[in-house]
Backbone as ProteinMPNN parsed JSONL, in Angstrom:
{"seq_chain_A": "MSEDYIYRVEGQHIVCSIRFEKELPKLRYTEKEVALFTALHIVQGRRGGLYLAAVKQHIHREIFTAPSGAILKFHYSTGTASHRYHEYHQYFVVEPVGELTYTLRDTVGREGNEDIPCRLMNIRPIEGPDEMTRATLEAEIKNRGWTPSFYDPVLLLYHIWVKGKSKKAAEPAEQPKPSPIEPKPSTSNAEGEYVRIRSIVDSFLSGCNTLC", "coords_chain_A": {"N_chain_A": [[46.642, 67.129, -10.843], [50.115, 66.446, -10.949], [52.498, 63.748, -10.657], [55.492, 62.176, -9.49], [57.477, 59.36, -9.168], [59.664, 58.564, -6.546], [60.633, 56.338, -5.269], [59.851, 52.9, -5.534], [58.472, 49.939, -4.223], [59.377, 46.788, -5.276], [59.403, 44.109, -4.704], [58.804, 40.52, -4.382], [55.497, 39.323, -3.761], [54.374, 38.226, -0.605], [52.907, 36.151, 1.978], [51.582, 37.605, 4.87], [51.073, 38.308, 8.397], [49.543, 39.425, 11.488], [49.019, 38.254, 14.579], [47.329, 38.361, 17.565], [48.051, 37.428, 20.893], [46.471, 37.955, 23.048], [43.469, 39.852, 23.68], [43.223, 43.176, 22.466], [43.11, 46.111, 24.527], [39.956, 47.655, 25.16], [38.065, 50.591, 25.041], [35.621, 53.219, 25.298], [36.338, 55.031, 23.312], [38.259, 54.268, 20.624], [41.059, 53.94, 18.433], [42.337, 52.814, 15.42], [44.805, 51.882, 13.093], [46.112, 50.217, 10.389], [48.451, 50.249, 8.074], [49.9, 49.893, 4.839], [52.835, 50.736, 3.267], [54.113, 51.43, 0.088], [55.485, 52.994, -1.742], [57.236, 56.073, -2.548], [56.43, 59.295, -3.617], [56.357, 62.333, -5.605], [54.093, 64.861, -5.256], [52.209, 67.33, -6.799], [50.862, 70.143, -5.4], [47.706, 71.944, -5.13], [48.249, 74.617, -5.135], [50.619, 74.759, -6.404], [52.883, 73.919, -5.027], [55.385, 71.398, -4.23], [55.138, 68.206, -2.887], [56.431, 65.661, -0.812], [55.187, 62.565, -0.613], [53.558, 59.498, 0.482], [52.672, 56.319, -0.933], [50.044, 54.347, -0.026], [48.099, 51.671, 1.416], [45.269, 50.604, 3.242], [45.084, 48.045, 5.648], [42.824, 45.548, 6.442], [42.557, 43.019, 7.31], [43.548, 40.118, 9.188], [45.316, 38.308, 8.079], [47.239, 38.855, 5.229], [48.557, 39.893, 2.012], [51.714, 41.157, 0.861], [54.248, 43.118, -0.784], [57.692, 42.202, -0.678], [59.859, 44.22, 1.183], [58.19, 46.345, 1.587], [56.737, 48.706, 3.932], [55.124, 48.387, 6.989], [52.699, 49.86, 9.003], [51.534, 49.888, 12.309], [49.044, 51.018, 14.389], [47.372, 51.637, 17.39], [45.09, 52.872, 19.71], [43.511, 53.925, 22.771], [40.953, 55.966, 24.232], [40.691, 59.594, 24.229], [42.286, 62.209, 22.234], [43.392, 63.958, 24.076], [43.315, 62.557, 26.416], [44.761, 59.847, 26.649], [44.653, 56.35, 27.171], [45.709, 53.871, 26.53], [48.266, 53.036, 24.214], [49.622, 51.852, 21.204], [52.225, 51.656, 18.964], [53.942, 50.882, 16.113], [56.359, 50.101, 13.614], [56.945, 47.944, 10.817], [58.975, 45.93, 8.628], [58.436, 44.279, 5.583], [59.488, 41.09, 5.051], [60.775, 37.874, 4.025], [60.865, 36.251, 6.569], [59.679, 34.29, 7.988], [57.969, 32.96, 10.862], [57.696, 34.977, 13.758], [57.954, 35.809, 17.236], [56.666, 38.475, 19.157], [56.348, 41.421, 21.208], [54.037, 43.874, 21.579], [54.464, 47.082, 22.787], [52.903, 48.951, 25.322], [52.74, 52.291, 25.226], [51.682, 54.259, 26.797], [49.836, 53.507, 28.969], [48.057, 54.434, 31.093], [46.255, 53.269, 32.816], [47.792, 51.276, 33.774], [50.342, 49.419, 32.285], [49.651, 47.499, 29.447], [51.033, 45.343, 27.793], [51.083, 43.614, 24.698], [51.428, 40.398, 23.66], [52.297, 38.894, 20.535], [52.116, 37.106, 17.399], [54.073, 37.141, 14.548], [54.119, 37.016, 11.007], [56.328, 36.872, 8.462], [56.991, 39.574, 8.718], [59.045, 42.092, 10.122], [59.912, 43.825, 13.065], [60.94, 47.262, 13.148], [63.038, 50.094, 13.958], [62.691, 53.642, 14.031], [64.519, 56.515, 12.62], [66.801, 58.501, 14.645], [66.461, 61.725, 16.375], [68.362, 63.597, 15.405], [69.083, 62.452, 12.943], [66.604, 62.526, 11.685], [66.216, 65.298, 11.474], [68.303, 65.911, 9.726], [67.499, 64.468, 7.443], [65.087, 65.769, 6.865], [66.044, 68.34, 6.22], [67.516, 67.71, 3.896], [65.486, 66.83, 2.173], [63.905, 69.141, 1.935], [65.762, 70.85, 0.758], [65.812, 69.828, -1.748], [63.627, 70.871, -2.822], [61.15, 69.98, -1.967], [58.278, 69.469, 0.13], [57.9, 67.72, 3.096], [55.323, 65.362, 3.633], [52.801, 65.82, 6.042], [51.097, 63.866, 6.836], [52.05, 61.337, 6.326], [54.62, 58.909, 7.135], [57.102, 59.999, 5.937], [59.773, 60.648, 6.405], [60.833, 58.411, 7.705], [60.419, 56.465, 5.685], [61.935, 57.553, 3.575], [64.43, 57.434, 4.748], [64.84, 54.646, 4.978], [64.375, 53.551, 2.393], [65.439, 55.321, 0.307], [67.892, 56.533, 1.31], [68.997, 54.239, 2.396], [69.324, 52.651, 0.103], [71.16, 54.23, -1.286], [73.331, 54.079, 0.409], [74.05, 51.377, 0.217], [74.815, 51.327, -2.449], [77.05, 52.91, -2.348], [78.904, 51.445, -1.006], [82.065, 49.91, -1.274], [82.881, 47.572, -3.831], [83.681, 44.126, -3.38], [87.02, 43.379, -3.636], [88.769, 41.33, -5.987], [90.666, 38.583, -4.876], [94.199, 38.271, -5.153], [95.775, 35.769, -7.161], [97.665, 33.107, -5.806], [101.215, 33.128, -6.163], [103.036, 30.721, -7.764], [105.964, 29.139, -6.699], [109.027, 29.063, -8.568], [110.378, 26.054, -9.892], [113.186, 24.744, -8.308], [116.577, 23.594, -8.502], [117.636, 20.992, -6.512], [120.198, 20.533, -3.969], [121.213, 17.95, -4.018], [120.628, 17.105, -6.606], [122.205, 18.878, -8.077], [124.787, 18.152, -7.288], [124.877, 15.594, -8.38], [124.836, 16.15, -11.138], [127.321, 17.467, -11.411], [129.201, 15.437, -10.743], [128.588, 13.58, -12.745], [129.434, 14.952, -14.995], [132.222, 14.998, -14.578], [132.834, 12.262, -14.732], [132.087, 11.699, -17.399], [133.972, 13.242, -18.745], [136.38, 11.94, -18.019], [136.01, 9.38, -19.133], [135.97, 10.075, -21.8], [138.636, 10.889, -22.156], [139.981, 8.521, -21.754], [139.128, 6.969, -23.95], [140.366, 8.349, -25.986], [143.124, 7.89, -25.515], [143.243, 5.158, -25.755]], "CA_chain_A": [[47.921, 67.11, -10.131], [51.09, 65.513, -11.504], [53.266, 63.062, -9.636], [56.695, 61.513, -9.963], [57.877, 58.403, -8.148], [61.045, 58.586, -6.063], [60.984, 54.948, -4.964], [58.755, 51.926, -5.548], [58.799, 48.593, -3.769], [59.145, 45.86, -6.388], [59.676, 42.753, -4.256], [57.775, 39.491, -4.555], [54.438, 39.326, -2.749], [54.398, 37.095, 0.323], [51.806, 36.141, 2.944], [51.956, 38.222, 6.144], [49.988, 38.337, 9.378], [49.751, 39.806, 12.887], [48.032, 37.551, 15.402], [47.496, 38.757, 18.955], [47.871, 36.349, 21.854], [45.338, 38.35, 23.888], [42.688, 40.919, 23.07], [43.638, 44.552, 22.705], [42.185, 46.79, 25.445], [38.892, 48.41, 24.493], [37.31, 51.592, 25.782], [34.58, 53.826, 24.471], [36.985, 55.621, 22.141], [39.442, 53.544, 20.147], [41.543, 54.344, 17.121], [43.204, 51.764, 14.885], [45.239, 52.031, 11.706], [47.129, 49.307, 9.87], [48.671, 50.762, 6.723], [51.039, 49.326, 4.117], [53.45, 51.744, 2.403], [54.801, 50.745, -1.002], [56.185, 53.911, -2.656], [57.354, 57.508, -2.275], [56.266, 60.054, -4.864], [56.228, 63.771, -5.506], [52.755, 65.29, -5.639], [52.084, 68.774, -6.955], [49.666, 70.643, -4.738], [46.825, 72.816, -5.906], [48.851, 75.947, -5.223], [51.871, 74.666, -7.116], [53.964, 73.369, -4.225], [55.709, 69.991, -4.41], [55.097, 67.502, -1.606], [56.884, 64.27, -0.775], [54.12, 61.796, 0.032], [53.684, 58.045, 0.395], [51.573, 55.53, -1.479], [49.698, 53.383, 1.013], [46.794, 51.032, 1.431], [44.901, 50.181, 4.589], [44.903, 46.598, 5.815], [41.676, 45.281, 7.322], [42.52, 41.587, 7.595], [44.637, 39.609, 10.018], [46.243, 37.694, 7.133], [47.213, 39.656, 4.012], [49.761, 39.759, 1.185], [52.428, 42.413, 0.696], [55.534, 42.922, -1.47], [58.877, 42.244, 0.174], [60.456, 45.548, 1.199], [57.191, 47.335, 1.991], [56.745, 49.083, 5.345], [53.803, 48.261, 7.598], [52.473, 50.665, 10.208], [50.446, 49.463, 13.195], [48.732, 52.006, 15.432], [46.129, 51.37, 18.121], [45.037, 53.66, 20.942], [42.209, 54.067, 23.422], [40.79, 57.273, 24.839], [40.695, 60.736, 23.325], [43.615, 62.742, 21.966], [43.903, 64.619, 25.283], [43.331, 61.599, 27.523], [45.079, 58.504, 26.176], [44.761, 55.327, 28.207], [46.647, 52.88, 26.002], [48.686, 53.362, 22.856], [50.592, 50.943, 20.591], [52.669, 52.244, 17.697], [55.111, 50.131, 15.684], [56.568, 49.895, 12.178], [57.526, 46.656, 10.436], [59.365, 45.771, 7.232], [58.006, 42.994, 5.037], [60.609, 40.25, 4.647], [60.457, 36.449, 4.184], [61.578, 35.804, 7.771], [58.93, 33.24, 8.671], [57.177, 33.352, 12.04], [58.421, 35.561, 14.874], [57.176, 36.237, 18.394], [56.957, 39.874, 19.451], [55.478, 42.027, 22.208], [53.697, 45.269, 21.357], [54.592, 47.807, 24.036], [51.951, 50.011, 25.638], [53.582, 53.462, 25.486], [50.999, 55.187, 27.703], [49.542, 52.727, 30.164], [47.511, 55.248, 32.174], [45.622, 52.338, 33.752], [48.705, 50.147, 33.87], [50.788, 48.966, 30.964], [49.106, 46.239, 28.962], [51.765, 44.893, 26.617], [50.34, 42.585, 23.976], [52.242, 39.447, 22.888], [51.698, 38.557, 19.251], [52.896, 36.301, 16.466], [54.228, 37.813, 13.263], [54.486, 36.177, 9.875], [57.016, 37.558, 7.364], [57.21, 40.994, 8.987], [60.052, 42.258, 11.175], [59.836, 45.174, 13.651], [62.068, 48.153, 12.89], [63.05, 51.349, 14.692], [62.847, 54.814, 13.187], [65.743, 57.28, 12.825], [66.812, 59.376, 15.816], [66.073, 63.102, 16.095], [69.367, 64.239, 14.569], [68.945, 61.911, 11.589], [65.342, 63.047, 11.138], [66.438, 66.688, 11.08], [69.157, 65.884, 8.531], [66.67, 64.018, 6.328], [64.139, 66.831, 6.546], [66.786, 69.391, 5.52], [67.849, 67.229, 2.546], [64.262, 66.809, 1.372], [63.511, 70.528, 1.649], [66.744, 71.409, -0.171], [65.475, 69.328, -3.083], [62.44, 71.597, -3.259], [59.942, 69.257, -1.595], [57.769, 69.603, 1.492], [57.493, 66.397, 3.599], [53.919, 65.239, 3.994], [52.519, 65.735, 7.475], [50.198, 62.74, 7.087], [52.736, 60.072, 6.082], [55.953, 58.832, 7.761], [58.006, 60.073, 4.793], [61.164, 60.664, 6.857], [61.199, 57.006, 7.918], [60.475, 55.787, 4.391], [63.086, 58.098, 2.845], [65.617, 56.912, 5.43], [65.002, 53.214, 4.701], [64.389, 53.232, 0.965], [66.321, 56.151, -0.516], [69.22, 56.604, 1.901], [69.502, 52.872, 2.52], [69.761, 52.222, -1.222], [72.368, 54.979, -1.615], [74.412, 53.561, 1.239], [74.498, 50.109, -0.357], [75.498, 51.6, -3.709], [78.327, 53.553, -2.068], [79.835, 50.493, -0.419], [82.979, 49.404, -2.315], [82.728, 46.16, -4.188], [84.746, 43.27, -2.872], [88.101, 43.24, -4.597], [89.185, 39.927, -6.154], [91.927, 38.252, -4.226], [95.224, 37.859, -6.133], [96.105, 34.346, -7.164], [99.0, 32.859, -5.232], [102.289, 32.922, -7.136], [103.706, 29.444, -7.532], [107.432, 29.282, -6.772], [109.663, 28.354, -9.671], [111.08, 24.859, -9.422], [114.626, 24.951, -8.137], [117.352, 22.356, -8.467], [118.092, 20.718, -5.151], [121.641, 20.316, -3.813], [121.549, 16.577, -4.421], [120.607, 17.025, -8.062], [123.371, 19.615, -8.578], [125.98, 17.331, -7.063], [124.836, 14.49, -9.345], [125.224, 16.67, -12.448], [128.755, 17.743, -11.39], [129.92, 14.143, -10.784], [128.366, 12.97, -14.064], [130.295, 15.659, -15.945], [133.606, 14.531, -14.37], [132.928, 10.886, -15.248], [132.051, 11.746, -18.864], [135.277, 13.754, -19.228], [137.362, 10.89, -17.797], [135.79, 8.329, -20.124], [136.337, 10.598, -23.093], [140.081, 10.867, -22.218], [140.376, 7.108, -21.887], [138.851, 6.536, -25.327], [141.366, 8.958, -26.852], [144.404, 7.203, -25.287], [143.15, 3.803, -26.286]], "C_chain_A": [[48.838, 66.078, -10.778], [51.884, 64.876, -10.381], [54.441, 62.339, -10.275], [57.196, 60.618, -8.85], [59.364, 58.536, -7.827], [61.519, 57.17, -5.769], [59.71, 54.107, -4.994], [59.259, 50.584, -5.05], [58.42, 47.62, -4.876], [59.451, 44.419, -6.007], [58.517, 41.8, -4.534], [56.75, 39.57, -3.427], [54.523, 38.05, -1.906], [53.239, 37.241, 1.313], [52.31, 36.663, 4.292], [50.768, 38.168, 7.102], [50.487, 38.881, 10.712], [48.636, 39.143, 13.686], [48.323, 37.838, 16.873], [47.187, 37.597, 19.882], [46.764, 36.664, 22.868], [44.682, 39.575, 23.273], [43.252, 42.294, 23.423], [42.642, 45.229, 23.641], [41.179, 47.647, 24.679], [38.223, 49.355, 25.486], [36.281, 52.196, 24.828], [35.16, 54.399, 23.189], [38.236, 54.819, 21.795], [39.797, 54.028, 18.748], [42.533, 53.298, 16.643], [43.537, 52.066, 13.434], [46.331, 51.011, 11.416], [47.304, 49.661, 8.403], [49.944, 50.174, 6.141], [51.555, 50.372, 3.131], [54.315, 51.045, 1.352], [55.565, 51.681, -1.938], [56.264, 55.308, -2.052], [57.231, 58.242, -3.599], [56.124, 61.542, -4.559], [54.86, 64.161, -6.056], [52.736, 66.817, -5.725], [50.769, 69.232, -6.355], [48.865, 71.587, -5.613], [47.404, 74.213, -6.079], [50.25, 75.905, -5.844], [53.039, 74.116, -6.338], [54.174, 71.886, -4.487], [55.822, 69.325, -3.044], [55.626, 66.082, -1.777], [55.875, 63.477, 0.042], [54.351, 60.309, -0.208], [52.457, 57.443, -0.269], [51.272, 54.428, -0.465], [48.32, 52.79, 0.767], [46.522, 50.551, 2.843], [44.589, 48.683, 4.602], [43.789, 46.367, 6.832], [41.57, 43.808, 7.694], [43.715, 41.188, 8.449], [45.724, 38.968, 9.158], [46.115, 38.435, 5.809], [48.482, 39.364, 3.209], [50.381, 41.14, 0.996], [53.745, 42.139, -0.022], [56.694, 43.031, -0.483], [59.555, 43.606, 0.041], [59.49, 46.642, 1.59], [57.283, 47.581, 3.497], [55.309, 49.055, 5.858], [53.748, 49.096, 8.869], [51.304, 50.089, 10.994], [50.267, 50.51, 14.276], [47.391, 51.657, 16.054], [46.167, 52.174, 19.41], [43.617, 53.691, 21.483], [42.158, 55.405, 24.131], [40.816, 58.37, 23.787], [42.124, 61.228, 23.12], [44.23, 63.385, 23.204], [43.997, 63.681, 26.478], [43.518, 60.182, 26.968], [45.176, 57.562, 27.361], [45.731, 54.22, 27.803], [47.025, 53.305, 24.587], [49.784, 52.397, 22.415], [50.943, 51.5, 19.218], [53.961, 51.549, 17.286], [55.133, 50.043, 14.162], [57.262, 48.554, 11.959], [57.969, 46.727, 8.978], [58.963, 44.371, 6.788], [59.227, 42.257, 4.503], [60.219, 38.785, 4.836], [61.216, 35.832, 5.362], [60.851, 34.678, 8.497], [58.162, 33.797, 9.865], [58.073, 33.85, 13.157], [57.454, 35.835, 16.019], [57.623, 37.642, 18.782], [55.952, 40.384, 20.474], [55.278, 43.493, 21.87], [53.689, 45.999, 22.696], [53.523, 48.884, 24.153], [52.753, 51.241, 26.051], [52.933, 54.48, 26.408], [50.708, 54.501, 29.027], [49.033, 53.542, 31.33], [46.826, 54.378, 33.225], [46.502, 51.12, 33.982], [49.065, 49.658, 32.488], [50.197, 47.606, 30.631], [49.827, 45.87, 27.664], [51.058, 43.681, 26.014], [51.308, 41.66, 23.239], [51.522, 39.073, 21.591], [52.653, 37.695, 18.442], [52.891, 36.987, 15.104], [54.626, 36.805, 12.194], [55.044, 37.056, 8.766], [57.018, 39.081, 7.502], [58.147, 41.098, 10.183], [59.979, 43.669, 11.736], [61.099, 45.973, 13.387], [61.915, 49.41, 13.742], [63.274, 52.5, 13.715], [64.154, 55.543, 13.466], [65.652, 58.172, 14.056], [66.54, 60.821, 15.389], [67.071, 63.815, 15.191], [69.27, 63.769, 13.125], [67.679, 62.426, 10.93], [65.51, 64.487, 10.665], [67.285, 66.776, 9.817], [68.361, 65.474, 7.296], [65.699, 65.107, 5.893], [64.83, 67.965, 5.779], [67.113, 68.967, 4.091], [66.631, 67.252, 1.642], [63.84, 68.221, 0.985], [64.481, 71.187, 0.676], [66.536, 70.913, -1.599], [64.186, 69.954, -3.609], [61.13, 70.935, -2.908], [59.559, 69.564, -0.152], [57.343, 68.226, 1.993], [56.022, 66.402, 4.015], [53.759, 65.1, 5.507], [51.766, 64.452, 7.818], [50.876, 61.378, 6.92], [54.106, 60.073, 6.76], [57.059, 58.89, 6.703], [59.474, 60.104, 5.221], [61.667, 59.243, 7.088], [61.365, 56.285, 6.585], [61.666, 56.266, 3.575], [64.386, 57.554, 3.425], [65.887, 55.459, 5.039], [65.21, 52.96, 3.209], [65.448, 54.012, 0.185], [67.739, 56.176, 0.041], [69.825, 55.224, 2.07], [70.022, 52.345, 1.21], [71.052, 52.93, -1.614], [73.566, 54.456, -0.835], [74.951, 52.257, 0.678], [75.271, 50.343, -1.657], [76.877, 52.197, -3.486], [79.354, 52.598, -1.477], [80.747, 49.921, -1.502], [82.759, 47.931, -2.563], [83.918, 45.373, -3.672], [85.791, 43.046, -3.955], [88.507, 41.773, -4.742], [90.547, 39.698, -5.518], [92.952, 37.8, -5.267], [95.521, 36.377, -6.018], [97.496, 34.143, -6.589], [100.027, 32.572, -6.323], [103.014, 31.635, -6.794], [105.216, 29.628, -7.652], [108.002, 28.481, -7.931], [110.413, 27.147, -9.143], [112.578, 25.12, -9.373], [115.331, 23.596, -8.038], [117.9, 22.15, -7.072], [119.606, 20.505, -5.136], [122.061, 18.931, -4.299], [121.607, 16.449, -5.942], [121.817, 17.749, -8.655], [124.657, 18.812, -8.43], [126.04, 16.183, -8.05], [125.294, 14.951, -10.723], [126.732, 16.914, -12.508], [129.572, 16.458, -11.504], [129.772, 13.498, -12.145], [129.254, 13.625, -15.117], [131.752, 15.207, -15.839], [133.809, 13.14, -14.966], [132.959, 10.876, -16.766], [133.386, 12.241, -19.42], [136.374, 12.695, -19.099], [137.269, 9.786, -18.844], [136.208, 8.795, -21.508], [137.872, 10.578, -23.269], [140.609, 9.454, -22.423], [140.206, 6.62, -23.325], [139.894, 7.121, -26.278], [142.698, 8.252, -26.741], [144.378, 5.803, -25.894], [143.144, 3.811, -27.806]], "O_chain_A": [[48.406, 64.976, -11.116], [51.936, 65.41, -9.273], [54.393, 61.945, -11.44], [57.329, 61.061, -7.709], [60.205, 58.611, -8.723], [62.684, 56.843, -5.997], [58.647, 54.536, -4.546], [60.35, 50.147, -5.417], [57.287, 47.623, -5.357], [59.729, 43.593, -6.876], [57.409, 42.217, -4.873], [57.096, 39.849, -2.279], [54.716, 36.952, -2.427], [52.667, 38.321, 1.462], [53.342, 36.214, 4.792], [49.62, 38.007, 6.687], [51.674, 38.813, 11.028], [47.456, 39.436, 13.49], [49.426, 37.589, 17.359], [46.205, 36.877, 19.699], [46.19, 35.758, 23.471], [45.28, 40.254, 22.439], [43.698, 42.529, 24.546], [41.445, 44.953, 23.561], [41.517, 48.28, 23.678], [37.868, 48.975, 26.601], [36.106, 51.734, 23.701], [34.567, 54.28, 22.117], [39.159, 54.715, 22.603], [38.935, 54.467, 17.986], [43.46, 52.933, 17.367], [42.672, 52.453, 12.649], [47.345, 50.952, 12.112], [46.419, 49.409, 7.584], [50.936, 49.981, 6.844], [50.814, 50.84, 2.268], [55.136, 50.187, 1.674], [56.236, 51.202, -2.852], [55.48, 55.677, -1.177], [57.854, 57.858, -4.589], [55.82, 61.95, -3.438], [54.518, 63.825, -7.19], [53.202, 67.502, -4.814], [49.698, 68.77, -6.748], [49.299, 71.976, -6.697], [47.092, 74.909, -7.045], [50.977, 76.898, -5.812], [54.095, 73.863, -6.918], [53.253, 71.192, -4.917], [56.516, 69.82, -2.156], [55.312, 65.396, -2.75], [55.728, 63.694, 1.245], [55.216, 59.913, -0.989], [51.353, 57.981, -0.18], [52.164, 53.665, -0.094], [47.502, 53.33, 0.023], [47.437, 50.14, 3.556], [43.935, 48.145, 3.709], [43.808, 46.915, 7.934], [40.597, 43.395, 8.325], [44.757, 41.842, 8.429], [46.91, 39.071, 9.471], [45.004, 38.626, 5.314], [49.374, 38.664, 3.686], [49.684, 42.154, 0.972], [54.304, 41.051, 0.11], [56.67, 43.855, 0.431], [59.794, 44.086, -1.067], [59.912, 47.757, 1.897], [57.835, 46.768, 4.239], [54.403, 49.621, 5.247], [54.65, 49.037, 9.704], [50.232, 49.833, 10.445], [51.21, 50.851, 14.99], [46.406, 51.416, 15.356], [47.17, 52.157, 20.124], [42.65, 53.506, 20.745], [43.182, 55.922, 24.578], [40.948, 58.095, 22.594], [43.058, 60.731, 23.75], [45.449, 63.365, 23.371], [44.689, 63.984, 27.45], [42.559, 59.421, 26.837], [45.707, 57.915, 28.414], [46.478, 53.701, 28.631], [46.207, 53.862, 23.855], [50.746, 52.152, 23.144], [50.06, 51.78, 18.408], [54.959, 51.606, 18.006], [54.096, 49.928, 13.509], [58.049, 48.094, 12.786], [57.41, 47.489, 8.188], [59.13, 43.401, 7.527], [59.915, 42.747, 3.607], [59.415, 38.476, 5.715], [62.099, 34.996, 5.172], [61.343, 34.167, 9.503], [57.758, 34.96, 9.871], [59.087, 33.228, 13.473], [56.267, 36.066, 15.79], [58.812, 37.958, 18.741], [54.848, 39.853, 20.596], [56.232, 44.271, 21.87], [52.996, 45.591, 23.628], [53.269, 49.633, 23.21], [53.379, 51.241, 27.111], [53.567, 55.471, 26.768], [51.259, 54.862, 30.067], [49.514, 53.375, 32.451], [46.822, 54.726, 34.406], [46.009, 50.052, 34.345], [48.201, 49.502, 31.626], [50.241, 46.68, 31.441], [49.292, 46.064, 26.572], [50.51, 42.841, 26.728], [51.951, 42.092, 22.282], [50.298, 38.952, 21.559], [53.836, 37.573, 18.761], [51.84, 37.361, 14.583], [55.375, 35.864, 12.454], [54.33, 37.882, 8.198], [57.045, 39.793, 6.498], [58.066, 40.313, 11.127], [59.982, 44.629, 10.965], [62.201, 45.425, 13.401], [60.819, 49.746, 14.19], [63.959, 52.348, 12.704], [64.835, 55.23, 14.442], [64.557, 58.557, 14.467], [66.406, 61.111, 14.2], [66.668, 64.562, 14.3], [69.361, 64.57, 12.194], [67.681, 62.732, 9.738], [65.019, 64.862, 9.6], [67.028, 67.604, 8.944], [68.526, 66.059, 6.226], [65.51, 65.341, 4.699], [64.28, 68.489, 4.811], [67.002, 69.774, 3.169], [66.723, 67.647, 0.479], [63.462, 68.468, -0.16], [64.066, 72.001, -0.149], [67.034, 71.519, -2.549], [63.714, 69.615, -4.694], [60.094, 71.277, -3.479], [60.412, 69.879, 0.678], [56.488, 67.603, 1.364], [55.549, 67.334, 4.665], [54.493, 64.357, 6.159], [51.794, 64.002, 8.963], [50.318, 60.363, 7.337], [54.696, 61.138, 6.942], [57.855, 57.959, 6.577], [60.336, 59.634, 4.479], [62.79, 58.908, 6.714], [62.348, 55.572, 6.382], [62.341, 55.454, 2.942], [65.327, 57.25, 2.691], [67.035, 55.085, 4.797], [66.123, 52.233, 2.82], [66.263, 53.416, -0.521], [68.69, 55.872, -0.68], [71.033, 55.051, 1.907], [71.047, 51.663, 1.179], [71.942, 52.317, -2.205], [74.68, 54.398, -1.357], [76.163, 52.042, 0.658], [76.252, 49.655, -1.939], [77.774, 52.027, -4.311], [80.545, 52.907, -1.449], [80.258, 49.489, -2.546], [82.492, 47.152, -1.649], [85.024, 45.899, -3.547], [85.478, 42.581, -5.051], [88.585, 41.049, -3.749], [91.451, 40.527, -5.622], [92.617, 37.03, -6.167], [95.519, 35.806, -4.927], [98.404, 34.928, -6.861], [99.742, 31.86, -7.287], [103.537, 31.47, -5.692], [105.688, 30.222, -8.622], [107.54, 27.383, -8.241], [111.016, 27.204, -8.071], [113.152, 25.664, -10.317], [114.77, 22.608, -7.566], [118.552, 23.033, -6.515], [120.217, 20.318, -6.188], [123.118, 18.762, -4.907], [122.488, 15.792, -6.498], [122.394, 17.28, -9.636], [125.503, 18.793, -9.324], [127.121, 15.822, -8.517], [126.043, 14.249, -11.402], [127.366, 16.615, -13.519], [130.529, 16.397, -12.276], [130.731, 12.922, -12.658], [129.765, 12.957, -16.016], [132.439, 15.049, -16.848], [134.818, 12.871, -15.618], [133.747, 10.148, -17.369], [133.875, 11.733, -20.43], [137.214, 12.572, -19.991], [138.277, 9.316, -19.373], [136.736, 8.014, -22.3], [138.369, 10.296, -24.359], [141.561, 9.23, -23.171], [141.076, 5.923, -23.846], [140.27, 6.479, -27.259], [143.355, 8.025, -27.757], [145.363, 5.335, -26.466], [143.07, 2.751, -28.428]]}, "name": "protein", "num_of_chains": 1, "seq": "MSEDYIYRVEGQHIVCSIRFEKELPKLRYTEKEVALFTALHIVQGRRGGLYLAAVKQHIHREIFTAPSGAILKFHYSTGTASHRYHEYHQYFVVEPVGELTYTLRDTVGREGNEDIPCRLMNIRPIEGPDEMTRATLEAEIKNRGWTPSFYDPVLLLYHIWVKGKSKKAAEPAEQPKPSPIEPKPSTSNAEGEYVRIRSIVDSFLSGCNTLC"}
């Protein structure tokens, strides 16, 4: 299979972490995924189709390193697919923002919502595009001859990396401000009057010298 990169994160690596202030709820069935996305690429399928997929790695440590600009996915749920009891799902962008406090929201809370306070290091929570934007992105990707991967959040990544980069490039550059025009020096009324009187005096003296 051949592949072609659409976008790669090339930021400096920094230290990141997610530390929970209290333990995540545990039941018999739990599902957890912490994944770091660093690129979008085109993958050719076995039947010849082209798919837009993400390059990712799974994070298994509380403290890890990641390049600035990467997208981190956190997912944790309890119960089965048909009977969820708790579910936490959040995306973050890697940035050198230092330490932040954040609360992971329980989106199911069948046994009562159990929001989890946590401390973040150099990652900032982000929201995904709305339904209309997602539909627009999906149409654009398909019109380019690609099929969005079902297994990766390619619409979110395309929205942040590709469309975000295009938006910044389309913004007009700041125009240089014109330099102020200095007014030309003008002769004041007092100076003009002095010149006129001096001319009269010089003419008078010249006449006197001729008579003498």
